[in-house]
BALOBA-1460 file (C-alpha; in Angstrom, 3 decimals):
// residues 87
<rec num="1" residu="x" x="0.000" y="0.000" z="0.000"/>
<rec num="2" residu="x" x="1.297" y="3.447" z="-0.830"/>
<rec num="3" residu="x" x="1.111" y="6.593" z="1.295"/>
<rec num="4" residu="x" x="-2.000" y="7.869" z="-0.502"/>
<rec num="5" residu="x" x="-3.963" y="4.810" z="0.608"/>
<rec num="6" residu="x" x="-2.897" y="5.423" z="4.208"/>
<rec num="7" residu="x" x="-3.961" y="9.059" z="3.879"/>
<rec num="8" residu="x" x="-7.374" y="8.011" z="2.512"/>
<rec num="9" residu="x" x="-7.857" y="5.491" z="5.321"/>
<rec num="10" residu="x" x="-6.860" y="8.106" z="7.898"/>
<rec num="11" residu="x" x="-9.229" y="10.653" z="6.373"/>
<rec num="12" residu="x" x="-12.094" y="8.153" z="6.371"/>
<rec num="13" residu="x" x="-11.463" y="7.285" z="10.028"/>
<rec num="14" residu="x" x="-11.313" y="10.951" z="11.088"/>
<rec num="15" residu="x" x="-14.470" y="11.835" z="9.138"/>
<rec num="16" residu="x" x="-16.286" y="8.779" z="10.474"/>
<rec num="17" residu="x" x="-15.419" y="9.703" z="14.063"/>
<rec num="18" residu="x" x="-16.457" y="13.323" z="13.456"/>
<rec num="19" residu="x" x="-19.786" y="12.256" z="11.970"/>
<rec num="20" residu="x" x="-20.334" y="9.835" z="14.840"/>
<rec num="21" residu="x" x="-19.701" y="12.637" z="17.324"/>
<rec num="22" residu="x" x="-21.915" y="15.172" z="15.547"/>
<rec num="23" residu="x" x="-24.759" y="12.740" z="14.900"/>
<rec num="24" residu="x" x="-25.017" y="11.579" z="18.504"/>
<rec num="25" residu="x" x="-25.324" y="15.094" z="19.953"/>
<rec num="26" residu="x" x="-28.504" y="16.992" z="19.130"/>
<rec num="27" residu="x" x="-27.728" y="20.611" z="18.206"/>
<rec num="28" residu="x" x="-23.983" y="20.537" z="18.692"/>
<rec num="29" residu="x" x="-22.465" y="23.950" z="19.359"/>
<rec num="30" residu="x" x="-20.332" y="25.336" z="16.561"/>
<rec num="31" residu="x" x="-17.748" y="28.121" z="16.814"/>
<rec num="32" residu="x" x="-19.250" y="31.570" z="16.152"/>
<rec num="33" residu="x" x="-17.162" y="31.915" z="12.989"/>
<rec num="34" residu="x" x="-18.827" y="28.855" z="11.418"/>
<rec num="35" residu="x" x="-22.254" y="30.161" z="12.413"/>
<rec num="36" residu="x" x="-21.475" y="33.535" z="10.824"/>
<rec num="37" residu="x" x="-20.123" y="31.912" z="7.641"/>
<rec num="38" residu="x" x="-23.362" y="29.925" z="7.269"/>
<rec num="39" residu="x" x="-25.161" y="33.068" z="6.107"/>
<rec num="40" residu="x" x="-22.683" y="33.733" z="3.296"/>
<rec num="41" residu="x" x="-23.586" y="32.239" z="-0.126"/>
<rec num="42" residu="x" x="-19.942" y="31.831" z="-1.162"/>
<rec num="43" residu="x" x="-19.375" y="29.643" z="1.920"/>
<rec num="44" residu="x" x="-22.000" y="27.171" z="0.718"/>
<rec num="45" residu="x" x="-20.389" y="27.114" z="-2.726"/>
<rec num="46" residu="x" x="-17.035" y="26.323" z="-1.096"/>
<rec num="47" residu="x" x="-18.673" y="23.494" z="0.847"/>
<rec num="48" residu="x" x="-20.056" y="22.040" z="-2.375"/>
<rec num="49" residu="x" x="-16.595" y="22.307" z="-3.937"/>
<rec num="50" residu="x" x="-15.145" y="20.543" z="-0.888"/>
<rec num="51" residu="x" x="-17.609" y="17.691" z="-1.398"/>
<rec num="52" residu="x" x="-16.741" y="17.524" z="-5.114"/>
<rec num="53" residu="x" x="-13.001" y="17.476" z="-4.418"/>
<rec num="54" residu="x" x="-13.494" y="14.783" z="-1.792"/>
<rec num="55" residu="x" x="-15.545" y="12.733" z="-4.249"/>
<rec num="56" residu="x" x="-12.917" y="13.172" z="-6.968"/>
<rec num="57" residu="x" x="-10.190" y="11.982" z="-4.597"/>
<rec num="58" residu="x" x="-12.197" y="9.048" z="-3.243"/>
<rec num="59" residu="x" x="-15.948" y="8.404" z="-3.475"/>
<rec num="60" residu="x" x="-16.041" y="7.214" z="0.140"/>
<rec num="61" residu="x" x="-14.386" y="10.447" z="1.305"/>
<rec num="62" residu="x" x="-16.866" y="12.431" z="-0.795"/>
<rec num="63" residu="x" x="-19.831" y="10.698" z="0.811"/>
<rec num="64" residu="x" x="-18.428" y="11.248" z="4.289"/>
<rec num="65" residu="x" x="-17.650" y="14.917" z="3.601"/>
<rec num="66" residu="x" x="-21.157" y="15.349" z="2.216"/>
<rec num="67" residu="x" x="-22.631" y="13.789" z="5.354"/>
<rec num="68" residu="x" x="-20.526" y="16.025" z="7.593"/>
<rec num="69" residu="x" x="-21.579" y="19.116" z="5.604"/>
<rec num="70" residu="x" x="-25.229" y="18.026" z="5.826"/>
<rec num="71" residu="x" x="-25.023" y="17.781" z="9.622"/>
<rec num="72" residu="x" x="-23.287" y="21.174" z="9.805"/>
<rec num="73" residu="x" x="-25.858" y="22.914" z="7.591"/>
<rec num="74" residu="x" x="-28.793" y="21.317" z="9.362"/>
<rec num="75" residu="x" x="-27.537" y="22.056" z="12.880"/>
<rec num="76" residu="x" x="-26.698" y="25.682" z="12.112"/>
<rec num="77" residu="x" x="-30.068" y="26.150" z="10.416"/>
<rec num="78" residu="x" x="-31.859" y="24.851" z="13.512"/>
<rec num="79" residu="x" x="-29.645" y="26.996" z="15.755"/>
<rec num="80" residu="x" x="-30.318" y="30.169" z="13.788"/>
<rec num="81" residu="x" x="-34.037" y="29.501" z="13.395"/>
<rec num="82" residu="x" x="-34.364" y="29.100" z="17.174"/>
<rec num="83" residu="x" x="-32.486" y="32.358" z="17.728"/>
<rec num="84" residu="x" x="-34.785" y="34.158" z="15.288"/>
<rec num="85" residu="x" x="-37.992" y="32.790" z="16.840"/>
<rec num="86" residu="x" x="-36.821" y="33.514" z="20.395"/>
<rec num="87" residu="x" x="-36.088" y="37.177" z="19.613"/>
């Protein structure tokens, strides 16, 4: 196995553990910078490009990055919608 395979395996393990952590906690708290970036359209385009690059490198990495981005977008949406309705 070459070093790229080890890097892919390491990336899959890290993403899997991150997704496991995020999916088991309802409404995980994100740093304020990530919450602020959520409102920017260019940030969402960069996230889509990140998914595409992950998919191009390895389809498994692309699926895991897409799942992580889904959890991020969903959690921040819920967080911001609760802030708006509480104010």
